[in-house]
N, C-alpha and C positions, 0 to 999 in steps of 0.2 A: 252355188256358191256365193258367199256375198263380197263384194269388191272391201277389200283390206288395203290400208295405208301402211307403208315404213312410217315404224313410230321413232326414227332415227329422221328419215329427210322428208320422209310427207308424199313420196313416192308409188304408187299403185306396185301391190305386191303380187306376184303371181306364184302358184304351186301350191299347194297347199294349202287345206283351211286355216291351221294353225298356224303358220307362217306367219312371221314378226319383222320380217326385216327385209330387203328391198334382194339383197348381196351380205357377200362376206366384209366387205367393208364398212356397211352400214351395222352390222352387226358388231363391229372389232369395236367401233370406233361409239358407240353405244356404251358398252359395258368398259371401255377402258375411261369416258367419261364417269360413270357411277364408281369407281372404284378409286379415281384420281388421285381426294385425299389419303387415304388410307396408304395407296402406295405410295405418294411421298413422305408421309411420315414415317414409313418402315423404313424407305432408301434411307433418306436425312439419317434417323439413329443406325442403318446398317454400318452407314458410312462413319458417321463418328466412331462405332464401334474399333472400324478399321483401323481408324486413322491411331485409337489409341493402342490397339495390336501393335502397330506397329511400332509406334515411340517405345514401349516396353521392350519388344523385341530387339529394338536395336541398344537399347541401352544398357539391357541383358545379357550382355552376350553370353557370360561365365555362367547361366542359371541362379548365380545367386548374386544382387549386388547393393552396395548403399547405394541411396544417390540422395540430394536434397530438394525438397519441393521447388524450390525458385527453378532449378534444372528442369522437372517437367513440367514448369508451366513456361518456359522457355521453348519450348516443345508444342507449346499448343495441346500438354494432355487436358483432355475436359474429366474432372472426378466423379460427376455426374452419369457417368455415362460405362459402366461393367454390366457384365454377363451373370455371375454369384457374388453370395458373399462367404466365406466360411468361418466359424469361430470354434476356434482352438477349446480343450477342457480348463485351459490357463485364462479364457478368457480374450485372446488376440483375435482382430479381428481383420482378415484374410479380403480383401476385395478382388477379384477376379476377371479379368476381360478374356474371355475364353481360356488359354491355360497359360496365360502371365498372371502372373498376379504381384500385388504388393500390400505391403503393412506400413500403416504409420508407424513411426519410430518416438522418439524425445526429440527437442530443439528443430524442428522441422524436417527429418530425416525419413526418409522411405527406406526400406528392403524392400527390393525387385526378387520373386522368385518364378521360375517356371515349375509348371507343374507336369509330371510325367507320363 
C-alpha cells in the first residue's frame, strides 16, 4: 500500500487504499470549503425570501389588503426577490413569495393577497 496524505491537512492517511482524509473533521472541512460560495449565496437568498414573506404576512392579515409602495419600502421589502410569477388571462401580473402575493396597482399602490 502506498503512503497517502490527507488532501485537507497533509497528514498521513491510514486505512483503505482509496481513503482521502485522515479523519471526519478533515473530510467535513474540505467539503465545506468546496461548497462555501454556493452555500452563502443560497443562504442569503433564502434569508431575503424569508424576510419578504414575513413582511407580506405581517401587512396582509386579512388575506387581501391594499398598501402603498412606500409602506413596503419602509419595511425593507425587496421587490427583486420572489418565488414565482402568475399572469392572469386579463394580463395582471402577480408576484409571489411562497403563498403571499402582490399585484402592482395604479398610483404606487399594491394589492397583497394570500394564496390558499
